[in-house]
C-alpha positions in Angstrom: 1.2 0.0 -18.1 5.4 0.2 -17.7 7.9 -2.9 -16.4 8.4 -2.5 -13.1 10.7 -5.7 -12.5 14.4 -4.8 -11.0 12.9 -0.9 -9.6 13.4 -1.0 -5.8 12.7 3.0 -5.2 8.6 4.4 -4.9 8.5 7.5 -6.0 6.9 10.6 -4.5 4.5 9.9 -7.6 4.6 6.9 -7.1 3.4 7.0 -3.4 1.1 9.5 -4.4 -1.1 7.5 -6.8 -0.9 4.4 -4.6 -2.7 6.0 -1.9 -5.6 7.5 -3.7 -6.2 3.9 -4.8 -5.6 2.3 -1.9 -8.1 5.4 -0.3 -10.5 4.7 -2.5 -10.4 0.9 -2.6 -10.9 1.1 1.4 -13.7 2.5 1.3 -15.3 -0.5 -0.2 -13.4 -2.8 2.0 -11.9 -3.1 5.6 -8.3 -3.6 4.8 -5.4 -3.9 1.7 -3.0 -7.1 2.1 0.4 -6.5 0.2 -1.0 -8.9 -3.6 -3.8 -6.2 -3.7 -1.7 -3.4 -3.0 0.4 -4.6 -5.7 -2.6 -6.0 -8.4 -3.7 -1.6 -8.3 -1.5 0.1 -8.6 1.7 -2.2 -10.2 4.1 -1.8 -8.0 7.0 -5.1 -7.2 6.4 -6.5 -3.8 10.2 -4.4 -2.6 7.5 -0.9 -3.6 4.7 -2.8 -1.8 6.5 -2.8 1.0 8.5 0.4 0.9 4.6 2.2 0.9 3.3 0.2 3.8 6.6 1.3 5.6 5.8 5.5 4.6 1.9 5.3 4.9 2.4 3.4 8.6 5.2 6.0 9.6 3.1 8.9 8.2 -0.1 6.8 10.0 -1.9 6.9 6.4 -2.8 3.4 8.0 -2.5 0.9 10.6 -0.2 -2.5 10.5 -2.3 -5.9 11.2 -1.0 -9.3 11.8 1.9 -10.5 10.5 4.0 -12.3 8.4 1.3 -14.0 5.2 -1.9 -12.8 7.2 -0.4 -8.5 7.0 -3.1 -6.7 6.0 -3.6 -2.3 6.1 -6.7 -0.7 7.5 -8.1 2.9 7.5 -6.2 4.2 11.3 -10.0 5.2 12.8 -11.9 8.8 13.3 -12.0 10.7 16.4 
């Protein structure tokens, strides 16, 4: 895997790939944290923050908790 150290932007391709991995992960787990996203995708910390911010703005994920307890869940289906 190509190193992403020093990159802070997240490309459309990175976002789409990461979102697919997150969706698959959340089928088996109740939530996902920044560290797990980085392990699954190879994104760095800043890219993971940007990924989650974008997913929350799009209402694709819901943010729960604060600080080191922050985690993200799939929105409830109605």
